[in-house]
C-alpha positions in Angstrom: 22.5 -1.1 -1.5 20.7 2.2 -1.3 17.2 2.7 0.0 14.4 2.0 -2.5 12.8 5.0 -4.2 14.3 7.6 -1.8 11.9 10.3 -3.2 8.8 8.3 -2.1 10.2 6.4 0.9 8.0 8.3 3.4 4.8 7.5 1.5 5.8 3.8 1.2 6.5 3.7 5.0 3.1 5.2 5.7 1.4 2.7 3.4 3.2 -0.1 5.1 2.0 1.1 8.5 -1.6 1.2 7.3 -1.4 -2.3 5.8 0.2 -3.6 9.0 -2.5 -2.1 11.2 -5.3 -3.6 9.3 -6.0 -7.4 9.3 -8.2 -7.2 6.1 -6.9 -6.7 2.6 -7.4 -3.2 1.2 -7.7 -1.7 -2.3 -5.5 1.2 -3.4 -8.5 3.5 -3.1 -9.1 2.4 0.6 -5.4 2.9 1.3 -5.4 6.4 -0.2 -8.5 7.3 1.9 -6.7 6.0 5.0 -3.7 8.2 4.2 -6.0 11.2 4.1 -7.6 10.4 7.4 -4.3 10.1 9.4 -3.6 12.6 12.1 -0.3 13.7 10.4 -1.2 14.3 6.8 2.3 14.9 5.5 1.9 12.3 2.9 -0.4 12.9 -0.1 -1.3 10.0 -2.4 -4.0 9.1 -4.8 -5.0 5.5 -5.6 -2.9 5.3 -8.7 0.2 6.4 -6.9 -0.4 3.9 -4.1 -0.7 1.1 -6.6 2.5 2.2 -8.3 4.4 2.4 -5.0 3.3 -1.1 -4.0 4.3 -2.7 -7.4 7.0 -5.2 -6.7 7.0 -4.7 -2.9 8.3 -7.7 -0.9 6.1 -8.8 2.0 2.9 -7.5 0.4 0.5 -9.9 -1.3 -1.9 -8.8 -4.0 -4.9 -10.5 -5.4 -7.8 -9.5 -7.6 -11.3 -9.4 -6.2 -14.7 -8.6 -7.8 -16.6 -5.9 -5.8 -20.1 -4.7 -6.3 -20.3 -1.0 -6.8 -23.4 1.2 -7.2 -24.7 -0.3 -10.4 -21.9 -2.5 -11.7 -19.3 -5.1 -10.7 -15.7 -4.2 -10.9 -12.5 -6.2 -10.5 -10.2 -4.5 -8.0 -6.7 -5.4 -6.9 -6.4 -5.7 -3.2 -3.2 -5.6 -1.0 -2.5 -7.4 2.2 0.6 -7.3 4.4 2.1 -10.8 4.5 5.4 -10.0 6.3 6.3 -6.6 7.6 10.0 -7.5 8.1 10.3 -8.4 4.5 8.6 -5.2 3.5 10.9 -3.1 5.8 14.0 -4.8 4.4 12.8 -4.1 0.9 12.3 -0.5 1.8 15.8 -0.1 3.3 17.4 -1.9 0.3 18.6 -4.9 2.3 18.4 -8.4 1.0 
């Protein structure tokens, strides 16, 4: 089986590393900010792209959470790494 989404595999790898390093769940916006703050900024991603890349990923759990913003409450989807080995196997196209 071939690697999943070969065009965006590097971005998916970096997102996986960020989620593995953090113990708390993160929104797509927070993951995109973390990608911008890395020392090697070879990967460019906005929150919409991050959410699309994590859709269907094995080993990554997602839940919805209500967060208080400046003047309103908003429902946000948050992602947390459950099992990095499953995520890495999913990236490499292994079963």
